[in-house]
C-alpha positions in Angstrom: -23.6 -10.4 -5.3 -23.9 -12.8 -8.2 -21.9 -10.5 -10.5 -19.3 -10.2 -7.9 -19.0 -13.9 -7.6 -18.5 -14.3 -11.2 -15.8 -11.7 -11.2 -14.1 -13.4 -8.3 -14.1 -16.8 -10.0 -12.8 -15.2 -13.2 -10.0 -13.3 -11.4 -9.0 -16.5 -9.5 -8.5 -18.2 -12.7 -6.4 -15.3 -14.1 -4.3 -15.1 -11.0 -1.7 -17.8 -11.8 -1.1 -16.4 -15.3 -0.6 -12.9 -13.9 1.8 -14.2 -11.3 3.7 -16.0 -13.9 3.9 -12.9 -16.2 5.1 -10.8 -13.3 7.8 -13.4 -12.3 9.1 -13.4 -15.9 9.3 -9.6 -16.0 11.0 -9.4 -12.7 13.5 -12.2 -13.7 14.2 -10.2 -16.9 14.9 -7.1 -14.7 17.3 -9.1 -12.5 19.1 -10.7 -15.4 19.7 -7.4 -17.4 20.7 -5.6 -14.3 23.3 -8.1 -13.6 24.8 -7.4 -17.0 24.4 -3.7 -17.4 26.0 -1.1 -15.1 23.7 1.4 -13.2 22.7 4.5 -15.0 20.9 5.4 -18.2 21.9 2.1 -20.0 20.3 0.1 -17.2 17.2 2.3 -17.1 16.7 1.8 -20.9 17.0 -1.9 -20.5 14.3 -1.9 -17.7 11.9 0.4 -19.6 10.0 -2.6 -21.2 9.2 -3.9 -17.7 8.6 -0.5 -16.2 6.2 0.3 -19.1 4.2 -3.0 -18.8 3.7 -3.0 -15.0 1.0 -0.3 -14.8 -1.3 -2.3 -17.3 -1.2 -5.7 -15.4 -3.8 -4.7 -12.8 -6.4 -4.2 -15.6 -6.3 -7.9 -16.1 -8.6 -8.3 -13.1 -12.3 -7.4 -12.8 -12.5 -7.1 -9.0 -11.6 -3.9 -7.2 -9.7 -5.8 -4.6 -7.4 -7.5 -7.1 -7.0 -4.4 -9.2 -6.1 -2.3 -6.1 -3.7 -4.7 -4.5 -1.9 -5.5 -7.6 -1.8 -1.9 -8.6 -0.1 -1.0 -5.2 2.3 -3.9 -5.3 3.3 -3.6 -9.0 2.7 0.0 -10.2 3.8 1.7 -7.0 6.3 -0.4 -5.1 7.8 -2.6 -7.8 8.0 0.2 -10.4 9.7 2.5 -8.0 12.1 -0.2 -6.8 13.1 -0.9 -10.4 13.7 2.8 -11.0 16.0 2.9 -8.0 17.6 -0.4 -9.2 18.3 1.5 -12.5 20.7 3.8 -10.7 22.2 1.2 -8.3 20.0 2.3 -5.4 17.1 0.9 -3.3 16.6 -2.6 -1.8 17.0 -4.6 -5.0 20.3 -6.1 -5.9 20.9 -8.5 -8.9 23.1 -10.7 -6.7 20.1 -11.6 -4.6 18.7 -15.2 -5.0 15.9 -15.2 -7.5 13.1 -15.9 -5.1 14.2 -13.2 -2.7 14.7 -10.7 -5.5 11.1 -11.4 -6.8 9.8 -11.1 -3.3 11.5 -7.8 -2.5 10.5 -6.4 -5.9 6.8 -7.3 -5.8 5.8 -7.3 -2.1 5.6 -4.5 0.4 8.5 -5.8 2.4 12.1 -4.9 3.1 15.1 -6.7 4.5 16.6 -5.1 7.6 19.8 -3.5 6.6 21.7 -5.1 9.4 20.6 -8.6 8.7 21.7 -11.2 6.2 19.2 -13.3 4.4 18.4 -16.5 6.4 17.4 -19.9 5.4 13.8 -20.8 5.0 12.1 -20.6 8.4 8.8 -21.4 10.2 6.1 -18.8 10.7 6.2 -16.7 13.9 3.1 -17.5 16.1 2.9 -13.8 17.0 2.6 -12.9 13.3 -0.1 -15.6 12.7 -2.1 -14.4 15.8 -1.9 -10.8 14.8 -3.0 -11.5 11.3 -5.9 -13.6 12.6 -6.9 -10.8 15.0 -6.9 -8.2 12.1 -9.0 -10.5 10.0 -11.5 -11.0 12.8 -11.7 -7.2 13.4 -12.3 -6.6 9.7 -15.1 -9.2 9.6 -16.7 -7.5 12.6 -16.4 -4.2 10.7 -18.1 -5.7 7.6 -21.1 -6.7 9.8 -21.5 -3.0 10.7 -22.1 -2.3 7.0 -25.4 -4.1 7.2 -26.7 -1.1 9.0 -25.0 1.3 6.5 -28.2 3.2 5.6 -28.9 3.9 9.3 -25.4 5.3 10.0 -24.7 9.0 10.0 -22.7 10.0 7.0 -19.7 11.1 9.0 -19.8 8.0 11.2 -19.8 5.9 8.1 -16.7 7.8 6.8 -15.0 7.1 10.1 -15.8 3.4 9.7 -14.2 3.7 6.2 -11.0 5.1 7.8 -10.9 2.2 10.2 -11.7 -0.2 7.3 -8.7 1.1 5.2 -6.3 0.8 8.1 -7.3 -2.8 9.0 -7.4 -3.9 5.4 -3.9 -2.5 4.7 -2.6 -4.1 7.9 -4.1 -7.4 6.8 -2.7 -7.3 3.3 0.8 -6.3 4.6 0.6 -9.0 7.3 -0.2 -11.6 4.6 2.9 -10.4 2.6 5.0 -10.6 5.9 3.9 -14.3 6.2 5.2 -15.1 2.7 8.4 -13.2 3.3 9.0 -14.8 6.7 8.7 -18.2 5.1 11.6 -17.2 2.9 13.7 -16.2 6.0 13.5 -12.5 5.6 13.6 -9.9 8.5 10.9 -7.4 8.0 10.4 -3.8 9.0 6.9 -2.8 10.3 4.5 -1.3 7.9 2.7 0.8 10.5 3.8 2.1 13.9 0.6 2.8 15.9 -0.6 5.8 13.9 -3.3 6.4 16.5 -0.6 7.7 18.8 0.7 10.2 16.4 1.6 13.7 17.7 1.9 15.7 14.4 1.5 15.4 10.7 5.2 14.9 10.4 5.2 12.1 12.9 2.1 10.6 11.1 3.4 10.5 7.6 7.1 10.2 8.3 7.2 7.6 11.2 3.8 5.9 11.6 1.8 5.5 8.4 2.7 3.1 5.6 6.4 3.1 6.3 7.2 1.0 3.2 6.0 3.7 0.9 7.8 6.4 2.9 11.0 4.2 2.6 10.6 4.1 -1.2 9.7 7.7 -1.8 12.6 9.0 0.4 15.4 7.8 -2.0 13.4 8.0 -5.2 11.7 11.4 -4.8 12.8 13.3 -1.7 16.6 13.0 -2.0 16.8 13.9 -5.7 14.4 16.9 -5.2 16.2 18.0 -2.1 19.3 18.6 -4.2 17.5 21.1 -6.4 14.8 22.5 -4.3 16.0 22.1 -0.7 14.5 19.9 2.1 11.1 21.7 2.0 10.9 21.3 -1.7 11.7 17.6 -1.4 8.8 17.3 1.1 6.4 18.9 -1.3 7.6 16.7 -4.1 7.0 13.6 -2.1 3.5 14.6 -1.3 2.7 15.7 -4.8 4.0 12.3 -6.1 2.0 10.4 -3.5 -1.0 12.3 -4.5 -0.6 11.4 -8.2 0.1 7.8 -7.3 -3.1 7.7 -5.2 -5.1 9.1 -8.1 -3.8 6.1 -10.1 -4.7 3.8 -7.3 -8.2 5.2 -7.2 -8.5 4.8 -11.0 -7.7 1.2 -10.6 -10.4 0.9 -8.0 -13.3 2.8 -9.7 -12.2 3.2 -13.3 -13.3 6.7 -13.3 -11.6 9.8 -14.6 -9.4 11.3 -11.9 -10.8 14.4 -10.2 -7.6 15.8 -8.6 -9.2 15.7 -5.1 -6.9 13.0 -3.8 -3.9 14.9 -5.2 -5.2 18.0 -3.5 -5.5 16.1 -0.2 -1.8 15.1 -0.2 -0.6 18.5 -1.4 -2.6 20.1 1.4 -0.9 17.8 3.9 2.5 18.5 2.3 2.0 22.2 2.8 0.9 21.6 6.4 3.9 19.5 7.1 6.1 22.3 5.9 4.2 24.8 8.1 4.7 22.4 11.1 8.4 22.3 10.4 8.6 26.0 10.1 6.7 26.4 13.4 8.8 23.8 15.3 12.0 25.7 14.4 11.0 28.5 16.8 11.5 26.7 20.2 9.8 29.4 22.2 6.6 29.2 20.3 3.8 27.2 21.9 3.4 23.5 20.9 0.5 21.4 22.2 1.1 18.6 24.6 0.6 15.0 23.5 -2.8 14.7 25.0 -3.9 17.6 22.8 -1.8 17.1 19.8 -2.9 13.4 19.1 -6.6 14.1 18.8 -5.8 17.4 16.8 -3.7 15.5 14.4 -6.0 12.6 14.0 -9.0 15.0 13.7 -7.2 16.9 10.9 -6.3 13.8 9.0 -9.9 12.4 9.3 -11.5 15.8 8.5 -9.5 16.4 5.3 -10.0 12.7 4.4 -13.7 13.2 4.7 -13.5 16.4 2.5 -11.1 15.3 -0.3 -10.1 11.6 0.0 -13.3 9.6 0.3 -15.8 11.5 -2.0 -14.3 10.1 -5.2 -14.8 6.6 -3.8 -18.3 7.2 -2.7 -19.2 9.2 -5.9 -18.4 6.1 -8.0 -20.2 3.9 -5.6 -16.9 2.1 -5.1 -17.7 1.4 -1.5 -20.8 -0.6 -2.4 -18.9 -2.6 -5.0 -16.3 -3.4 -2.4 -18.9 -4.6 0.1 -20.4 -6.8 -2.7 -17.0 -8.3 -3.4 -16.4 -8.9 0.3 -19.7 -10.8 0.5 -18.7 -12.9 -2.5 -15.3 -13.7 -1.0 -16.9 -14.6 2.3 -19.5 -16.8 0.5 -16.7 -18.6 -1.4 -14.7 -19.2 1.8 -17.9 -20.7 3.4 -18.4 -23.0 0.5 -14.8 -24.1 0.5 -15.0 -24.8 4.2 -18.1 -26.8 3.8 -16.5 -28.8 0.9 -13.4 -29.5 3.1 -15.5 -30.7 6.0 -17.6 -32.9 3.8 -14.6 -34.4 2.0 -13.0 -35.1 5.4 -16.0 -37.3 6.6 
C-alpha cells in the first residue's frame, strides 16, 4: 500500500495542473468554434485539442485517475468535440465558458427542454443517494478482505457490482458539480437490474450518457451507408475499441481484443433480438424470465471476455491497493480536521 500512497500523493499534486491544461484546451476549442463555421475547417482547427486529449490520462500514476480521466477526456470530451466540429451534439460556442467546459469534460447533459439556470444549491436527494452509493461501495471493499476464500465466479459477480456502484458514484459526483452550476441532468443509469432484453439494457438502461454520444456520432452516420442494423454493429464495434483503450489506461498492457469481442458479440445478439422481435407471432419470454436471462447473459459473457484482461494484469489487486491508500488518506485527513478543531 506504501507504493499506492506515494502514487496517490503524486497524482493529487498533478491534478491542478491537469485541470488547468484541460480548461485551456477546451477554452481554445470554444474560441475557435465561435470563429469558424462547422465542417472540415472547424474540424481541422480542433485537431490539436483532439490529438492531445488521449495523452493526458498518462500524466497520472494511479489506475483510478487514469481510468476516470480517460473516460471523461478521451471518450466523452473527444466525441463531443468531434460532434461540435460539424455543428452537432450538446456543445455550443455561445454557452457560457464554465458551462461549456463542464458539458465538454463531464458525463452530464443539459435537458433539451430546459434553459440554463443560475447557480443553485445542491439537491438533498442527490447528496443522500451519493452517500448511499459510497457506503455500499465501502461495504463491498470490506468483502475483498476475504477475496482468497471466495469462489472465482462469486468474485467476478462482486466485480460486476463494484463497477456499477463505482460508475454510479463517479457520475453522481459529476452531477453534484453540474447541479451547482444550475444544470438539469439526465440520469446515467435507469435501473439496469430490471432490464428485459439486451436492446433494453444497452439502449435504455446502462450508461445512457455514452449511448447519447454514440448515437449521433456513430450510429446515425453509419445508418446512412449501412442501414439501421449496420449502425448498431458500428456502435458496438466503436464501444469495444474505446473500452480497449480504457483498459489500456487501467493496466498499461497490450490490448488483447477480448473486450472488443465482448461488445461485438453483444452487438450481433442485439441485431438477432431485433430480427426475432419483428415476428410478432414468435415466442418472447415474459419479464420474470427475460430479466434473469438477460442479466445472466451479460454476466456470463463478461466473465468470459470482459474481466479476464483485468485479472490477468492483476489490475484488480492494484485497484484494491489504491482504494486502501485513498481510505487511509481520508482517515488521516479526518483526524487532522478533528485535531485542528479542538
